[in-house]
C-alpha positions as CSV (number, residue, x, y, z in Angstrom):
1,A,22.0,8.1,8.8
2,G,20.9,4.9,10.4
3,V,17.3,5.4,9.3
4,R,18.2,6.7,5.8
5,Q,20.6,3.9,5.5
6,R,17.4,1.5,6.6
7,V,15.3,2.8,4.1
8,S,17.5,2.8,1.3
9,A,18.2,-0.9,1.9
10,V,14.6,-1.8,1.1
11,H,14.4,-0.1,-2.1
12,G,17.1,-1.9,-3.7
13,D,17.5,-4.4,-5.9
14,S,18.4,-7.2,-3.5
15,P,16.7,-10.9,-3.6
16,L,13.9,-11.0,-2.2
17,P,14.8,-13.5,0.6
18,Q,17.6,-11.1,1.9
19,R,14.8,-8.1,1.8
20,L,12.2,-10.2,3.8
21,R,15.0,-10.9,6.5
22,F,16.1,-7.4,6.5
23,Y,12.1,-6.6,7.4
24,D,11.9,-9.3,9.8
25,G,14.9,-7.6,11.6
26,W,13.9,-4.1,10.8
27,A,10.3,-4.8,12.3
28,A,11.0,-4.2,16.0
29,Q,12.7,-0.5,14.7
30,Y,10.2,0.3,12.1
31,E,7.7,2.3,13.7
32,E,10.7,4.5,15.2
33,D,12.4,5.1,12.1
34,V,9.1,5.9,10.0
35,A,8.5,8.5,12.5
36,A,11.8,10.1,12.2
37,L,10.8,10.2,8.7
38,E,7.6,12.1,9.4
39,Y,6.2,9.3,7.0
40,R,2.7,10.4,6.1
41,A,1.3,7.7,3.4
42,P,-0.6,5.6,6.2
43,S,-2.8,8.7,7.5
44,L,-3.3,10.3,4.3
45,A,-4.3,6.9,2.6
46,A,-6.4,6.1,5.2
47,A,-8.3,9.8,5.0
48,S,-8.2,9.4,1.4
49,L,-10.4,6.0,1.8
50,A,-12.7,7.3,4.2
51,S,-13.5,10.3,2.0
52,V,-14.8,8.4,-0.7
53,F,-16.5,5.4,1.4
54,P,-20.3,5.6,0.8
55,A,-21.1,3.8,3.8
56,P,-20.6,3.5,7.2
57,P,-17.3,1.6,7.6
58,A,-17.6,-0.4,10.7
59,G,-19.3,-3.5,8.7
60,A,-17.1,-3.1,5.8
61,R,-14.4,-5.8,5.3
62,L,-11.0,-4.5,4.2
63,L,-7.9,-6.1,3.2
64,D,-4.3,-4.4,4.0
65,V,-1.7,-5.4,1.7
66,A,1.8,-5.3,2.8
67,C,0.3,-4.2,6.1
68,G,4.1,-3.8,8.1
69,T,3.6,-3.2,11.5
70,G,-0.1,-2.1,11.0
71,L,0.3,1.8,10.9
72,V,-2.1,1.7,8.1
73,A,-5.0,-0.4,10.6
74,R,-4.4,2.2,13.1
75,E,-5.5,5.2,10.8
76,L,-8.5,2.9,9.6
77,H,-9.6,2.3,13.0
78,R,-9.7,5.9,13.9
79,R,-11.8,6.1,10.8
80,G,-14.2,3.9,11.9
81,F,-13.4,0.7,9.9
82,R,-13.3,-2.3,12.4
83,C,-13.5,-5.6,10.1
84,L,-9.4,-5.4,8.8
85,H,-7.6,-8.3,7.5
86,G,-3.8,-8.0,6.8
87,V,-1.3,-9.8,4.5
88,D,2.7,-9.0,4.4
89,G,5.5,-11.2,3.6
90,S,7.9,-10.5,6.5
91,A,6.9,-12.8,9.7
92,G,8.4,-10.2,11.9
93,M,6.4,-7.4,10.8
94,L,3.1,-10.1,10.9
95,E,3.9,-10.4,14.5
96,R,4.1,-6.8,15.1
97,A,0.6,-6.2,13.5
98,R,-0.8,-9.2,15.3
99,S,0.2,-7.3,19.0
100,T,-1.9,-4.6,17.8
101,G,-5.2,-6.3,18.2
102,L,-6.9,-4.4,15.2
103,Y,-6.5,-7.1,12.8
104,R,-9.4,-10.3,12.6
105,E,-7.2,-12.1,10.5
106,L,-3.7,-11.9,9.6
107,R,-1.8,-14.0,6.8
108,R,1.9,-14.3,5.3
109,C,1.6,-13.4,1.4
110,V,4.6,-12.0,-0.8
111,L,2.1,-10.1,-3.4
112,G,4.0,-10.6,-6.9
113,P,5.4,-13.7,-6.6
114,E,2.4,-15.3,-5.0
115,P,-1.4,-14.6,-5.4
116,L,-3.3,-13.0,-2.7
117,P,-5.1,-15.8,-0.2
118,A,-8.7,-14.8,-0.7
119,P,-11.1,-14.9,-2.9
120,A,-12.5,-13.1,-5.7
121,E,-15.0,-10.0,-4.9
122,H,-14.4,-10.8,-1.2
123,Y,-13.3,-7.5,-0.2
124,D,-15.1,-4.2,0.2
125,A,-12.0,-2.0,-0.1
126,V,-8.4,-3.1,-0.4
127,T,-5.1,-0.9,0.4
128,V,-1.4,-1.2,-0.5
129,V,0.3,1.7,1.1
130,G,3.9,2.2,1.0
131,A,4.9,-1.3,-1.0
132,L,4.3,-0.1,-4.6
133,G,7.5,1.2,-5.8
134,E,10.8,0.1,-7.3
135,G,12.3,-3.1,-5.9
136,Q,9.1,-3.8,-4.2
137,V,5.7,-5.0,-5.5
138,P,5.8,-5.3,-9.2
139,S,3.0,-3.3,-10.8
140,A,1.5,-5.9,-12.5
141,A,0.2,-7.2,-9.1
142,V,-2.4,-4.6,-9.4
143,T,-4.9,-6.9,-11.1
144,E,-4.7,-9.1,-7.9
145,L,-6.0,-6.2,-5.8
146,L,-8.7,-6.1,-8.3
147,R,-9.7,-9.6,-8.1
148,V,-10.5,-9.7,-4.8
149,T,-12.4,-6.4,-4.4
150,K,-15.9,-6.8,-4.4
151,P,-18.0,-4.8,-7.6
152,G,-18.2,-1.2,-6.3
153,G,-15.5,-1.8,-4.0
154,F,-12.4,0.6,-3.5
155,V,-8.8,-0.2,-4.5
156,C,-6.5,2.6,-2.4
157,M,-2.8,2.6,-3.6
158,T,0.1,4.7,-2.6
159,T,3.3,5.3,-4.2
160,R,6.2,8.4,-4.0
161,S,7.6,10.4,-7.0
162,D,11.0,10.8,-6.1
163,P,13.6,10.5,-9.0
164,S,14.6,7.1,-7.9
165,N,10.8,5.8,-8.3
166,L,9.8,7.5,-11.4
167,R,10.0,4.8,-14.0
168,Y,8.2,2.6,-11.4
169,K,5.5,5.5,-11.0
170,A,5.1,5.5,-14.7
171,E,4.8,2.0,-15.1
172,L,2.1,1.5,-12.3
173,E,0.4,4.6,-13.5
174,A,0.3,2.6,-17.2
175,A,-1.2,-0.6,-15.6
176,L,-3.8,1.5,-13.8
177,E,-5.0,3.4,-16.9
178,Q,-5.1,0.3,-19.0
179,L,-7.6,-1.3,-16.3
180,E,-9.5,2.1,-16.7
181,A,-9.7,1.6,-20.4
182,Q,-10.6,-1.8,-20.5
183,G,-13.7,-1.2,-18.0
184,A,-12.5,-3.1,-15.2
185,W,-12.6,0.2,-12.4
186,Q,-12.9,4.1,-12.8
187,K,-10.5,6.6,-11.0
188,V,-12.5,7.8,-8.3
189,L,-9.2,10.3,-6.6
190,T,-5.8,11.2,-7.3
191,R,-4.1,13.3,-4.3
192,E,-0.4,14.6,-5.0
193,V,1.1,15.5,-1.9
194,E,4.5,17.4,-1.8
195,R,5.6,16.9,2.0
196,W,5.0,13.0,1.8
197,E,7.9,12.1,3.8
198,R,11.3,12.9,4.6
199,A,13.9,12.0,1.9
200,A,16.5,9.2,2.2
201,T,19.2,10.8,0.1
202,E,19.4,14.3,-1.0
203,G,19.4,13.2,-4.7
204,D,15.6,12.0,-4.1
205,S,14.6,15.7,-2.2
206,T,11.8,17.5,-4.0
207,Q,13.3,21.2,-5.1
208,N,15.8,20.8,-2.2
209,T,13.3,21.0,0.4
210,G,14.4,17.7,2.5
211,Y,11.3,15.7,1.5
212,I,9.9,13.7,-1.3
213,S,6.3,13.7,-2.6
214,G,3.7,10.9,-3.2
215,V,0.3,10.3,-4.6
216,V,-2.6,8.3,-3.1
217,Y,-4.6,6.8,-5.9
218,I,-8.4,5.4,-5.3
219,Y,-9.9,3.3,-8.2
220,Q,-13.8,1.9,-8.0
221,K,-14.4,-1.5,-9.5
222,H,-17.0,-1.7,-11.9
223,P,-20.1,-3.6,-10.9
224,V,-18.8,-6.3,-13.5
225,S,-15.3,-6.3,-14.4
226,P,-14.2,-7.3,-17.9
227,L,-11.4,-9.2,-16.4
228,E,-13.7,-11.5,-14.6
229,E,-16.1,-11.8,-17.4
230,N,-13.3,-13.5,-19.6
């Protein structure tokens, strides 16, 4: 019950400073809690990115947005990615991520209110896992992910498909499709997963399974982006 309460708290509409303080306090127990929920997004996202990445990953520069304690970095490291940078809005989460030794660079950034602390076309791949959801990173921020990605690079994103997140998911997919229609990037992969994690509430459970579903999206930035031309 305590785990479910903590997860529900971060998906609410509380003010940003309050949510960041919550994440700071949650950092020490975060990995234990998401393990109890069988949270699979980090491994699913990393495996999906590795499956489409054309070059040996060791030399690729990758930005892990909303990196949390470093769960995604662990999964990426297992799959050969070595040059990892991370950003997160919570100082407590960044402290935990730093202790893993997996990141070459970590910086504090609240994506949405703030731009990413990186120049344009800087990364071979960008990931944002677990933060694109209701009450978290706004869907409009995907243009910032695109901005810092090199032409030909990849953007890997996840979101949940539970009832409380369907409105956000529709907004996110509309934003992704609009950028594709503009010629900014093209979709490489969409991976729908039924057992994404255990549901925090009974109402969010998919067909009374006790789990919620989720999705991984991967887009590849076109060699010349209309956003940059304009």
